[in-house]
N, C-alpha and C positions, 0 to 999 in steps of 0.2 A: 582532438587536435584543433588548435585555433587556425592553423594554416590549411586552406582547402587542398593544397597539394600533398599534404601528409596524410597517409591512410590511417584508418583506425587500427589499433592493435588486433591481432587475431583472436585474443581472448576478451574482446570488448563486451560481447553479449554476456558472457559468464560473469564478468565483473559487475555489469548492470543488474543482472539477476540476483547476485549476492547482495547488492545494495538494497534492492527492493524487498528482498526476503527479510532483511534486517529492519527496514522501515515498517513492514507488515507486523513484525513482532512488537514494535513500539505501539502501533495502533491497537493490537490485541491487548497489550499491557494496560493501556489507557482505558479501553472498554471494560476490561475485567476488574481492574483495581481502582480506577479513578473516575468512573462514570458519574458517581454521585457528586463528586467535586465539580466536574464539568457542568452538570445540571445546575448545581447551586450557583455557579458563576454566570449562568445563563448562556453558556457557549455550546450547548448540545447541538444546535443546528449547524454551527460552524464546524464542529467535529464531524458530524454526519456528512455534511457536504464535502469536506476535505477528503474523508475516507471514501466516499462514493466516487469522486474523481480519480483517486488513487486506484481503487478497485477496477474501474473501467479501463484505465490506462494499462494496468497489469494484464487484464484479459485481452485487450486489443493486441498487445505485443507479446503475449504469452511469457510473461516474466516470472510468474509464480504458478506452479502446478496447483490445480484445484484442490488436491488432497492436502496441500499445506495450508490452505485457507480455511480448513474445517473449524478452527477455533472461533471464527467469526461468521460461521455459516448462517446462523439465525439472522444476522444483520444483512449479509450479502443476499440472502434469499428475498429480503424485502425490496431489493433493488430491481428484481426481475419482473 
């Protein structure tokens, strides 16, 4: 809500978790099917940095369960 006097809806966390789950699927698709294109464009560092920030944000606020992040486990393990 834009008005500080209006409370967030009861299902706000569930909505945000669903959005972030979908965003994760986009990252997974890019890494699995378009990584070569990203490298050719010279944007690999940008993609990795963006995903790293996304990953840490998801972990900090527990938005995506670890088991659902398995498709990019090799990449996320390099962050630790």
